[in-house]
C-alpha positions in Angstrom: 23.2 15.5 -15.3 25.1 13.6 -17.9 23.7 10.4 -19.4 26.2 7.6 -20.1 25.0 5.0 -22.5 21.9 2.8 -22.0 23.3 0.9 -19.1 23.4 3.4 -16.2 23.3 7.0 -15.1 25.8 8.2 -12.6 24.2 10.9 -10.5 26.5 13.5 -8.9 27.0 13.1 -5.1 26.5 16.1 -2.8 29.6 17.1 -0.8 28.6 14.8 2.1 27.3 11.3 1.6 24.9 11.4 4.6 25.9 8.1 6.1 24.0 4.9 5.5 20.8 6.7 4.6 20.7 9.0 1.5 20.0 12.6 2.2 19.4 13.7 -1.4 17.9 12.1 -4.5 21.1 13.1 -6.2 22.9 10.3 -4.4 21.1 7.4 -6.2 22.6 5.4 -9.0 19.8 4.4 -11.4 20.6 1.4 -13.5 18.8 -1.4 -15.3 17.8 -4.4 -13.2 16.2 -7.8 -13.5 12.7 -8.8 -12.6 13.7 -10.4 -9.3 14.9 -7.0 -8.1 11.7 -5.4 -9.3 9.6 -8.1 -7.6 11.4 -7.7 -4.3 10.9 -3.9 -4.3 7.3 -4.0 -5.3 6.4 -6.7 -2.8 8.0 -4.7 0.0 7.1 -1.1 -0.8 4.3 -0.7 -3.3 1.2 1.0 -1.9 -1.5 -1.2 -3.3 -0.4 -3.8 -5.8 2.4 -5.9 -4.5 2.8 -8.1 -7.7 4.3 -7.6 -11.1 3.6 -8.8 -14.6 6.5 -11.1 -15.7 7.5 -9.3 -18.9 9.1 -5.8 -18.9 10.3 -3.6 -21.7 12.6 -1.9 -19.2 13.3 -2.1 -15.5 15.4 0.2 -13.3 16.5 0.2 -9.7 17.9 3.1 -7.7 20.9 2.1 -5.7 22.6 3.7 -2.7 25.2 2.1 -0.4 24.9 -1.3 -2.1 21.1 -1.4 -1.4 18.1 -0.9 -3.7 15.9 2.0 -2.7 13.4 2.2 -5.5 12.3 0.1 -8.5 10.5 1.1 -11.8 9.0 -1.3 -14.3 7.9 -0.3 -17.9 5.8 -2.6 -20.1 3.7 -2.7 -23.2 0.5 -0.8 -22.3 -2.2 -3.0 -20.8 -4.9 -1.0 -22.5 -5.4 -2.5 -26.0 -6.4 0.8 -27.5 -3.0 2.3 -26.8 -0.4 2.0 -29.6 1.6 -1.0 -28.5 4.7 -0.1 -30.6 5.2 3.6 -29.7 3.8 3.7 -26.2 5.2 2.1 -23.0 3.4 2.0 -19.6 5.0 2.6 -16.2 3.3 -0.3 -14.5 5.1 -0.3 -11.1 7.0 2.2 -9.2 7.9 1.5 -5.6 10.2 3.5 -3.2 11.6 2.4 0.1 10.3 4.3 3.1 12.8 6.9 4.3 13.9 8.0 0.8 14.7 11.7 0.6 12.2 14.2 -0.5 11.8 14.5 -4.3 13.2 11.1 -4.9 10.2 9.9 -6.8 10.0 12.8 -9.3 13.7 12.7 -9.9 13.8 9.0 -10.6 10.7 9.3 -12.8 12.4 12.0 -14.9 15.7 10.2 -15.3 14.1 6.8 -16.0 11.9 8.3 -18.7 15.0 9.7 -20.5 16.8 6.4 -20.1 13.8 4.6 -21.6 13.7 6.9 -24.6 17.4 6.2 -25.2 16.9 2.5 -24.8 13.8 2.2 -27.0 14.1 4.7 -29.9 10.7 3.7 -31.4 8.9 4.8 -28.1 7.5 8.3 -28.2 5.2 8.2 -25.3 5.1 6.8 -21.7 1.8 6.5 -19.8 1.0 5.7 -16.2 -2.0 5.7 -13.9 -2.2 7.0 -10.4 -4.8 5.7 -8.0 -6.7 8.6 -6.4 -7.1 6.5 -3.2 -3.3 6.7 -2.6 -1.8 9.4 -4.7 -2.5 12.9 -6.0 0.0 12.8 -9.0 2.4 15.3 -7.5 5.4 13.2 -8.6 4.2 13.2 -12.2 3.7 16.9 -12.3 7.1 17.5 -10.8 8.8 15.3 -13.4 7.2 17.1 -16.3 4.4 14.6 -17.1 1.0 15.8 -18.3 -2.3 14.9 -16.8 -4.6 13.4 -19.5 -7.6 13.1 -17.2 -9.6 10.3 -15.5 -8.9 7.0 -17.1 -11.7 4.8 -18.6 -12.3 2.1 -16.1 -12.5 -1.5 -17.1 -14.5 -4.0 -15.1 -12.7 -5.2 -11.9 -9.9 -2.7 -12.2 -9.7 -2.1 -8.5 -10.7 -4.8 -6.0 -10.4 -2.4 -3.0 -12.5 0.4 -1.6 -11.3 3.9 -1.0 -12.3 7.2 0.4 -12.1 8.8 -3.1 -14.4 6.3 -4.7 -16.9 6.7 -7.5 -20.5 5.6 -7.3 -19.6 1.9 -7.7 -17.2 2.1 -4.7 -14.1 1.8 -6.7 -11.3 4.3 -6.6 -10.6 6.4 -9.7 -7.4 6.4 -11.8 -5.8 9.5 -13.3 -3.9 8.9 -16.5 -0.5 10.6 -17.0 1.7 10.8 -20.0 5.2 11.9 -20.9 6.3 12.4 -24.5 9.7 12.3 -26.1 11.1 15.8 -26.5 8.1 17.2 -24.6 6.0 17.0 -27.9 
């Protein structure tokens, strides 16, 4: 994979394009996008939280055949105890149904590298996975580290889940990815 500037990453195409539906995560073009693109993807495809916060440090969309197949939004961490200057939080990641296997982990890995190039002061990216919906496989596959169960503020999760704690709220697992794996 060869990175080209801050604006986009051209991913190599397999020998066959696979028609109108991508057959490999290598077929996506990941490039910066606006909040309207993020909002549209999150509203259609996000598993639990179909809304976004209006400000983003970085936002990317994965394109194939002139259509958006995934969106990622990075922001200043919502947890006040996190370093607001050197840490960024992946707040939304939504993928269109029917995307090829391994798309999520590939886009996570590439967008993390792009983010570090765009924001040189950032040394760490964090994210949270909801145990009611996700096991964190995509983070592990992209080289992220599990930090553990996240401290839970009041009213973090309005829904109920099978993997709930004693209060009936689902738990969140905190993940992090550091610049240069440090």
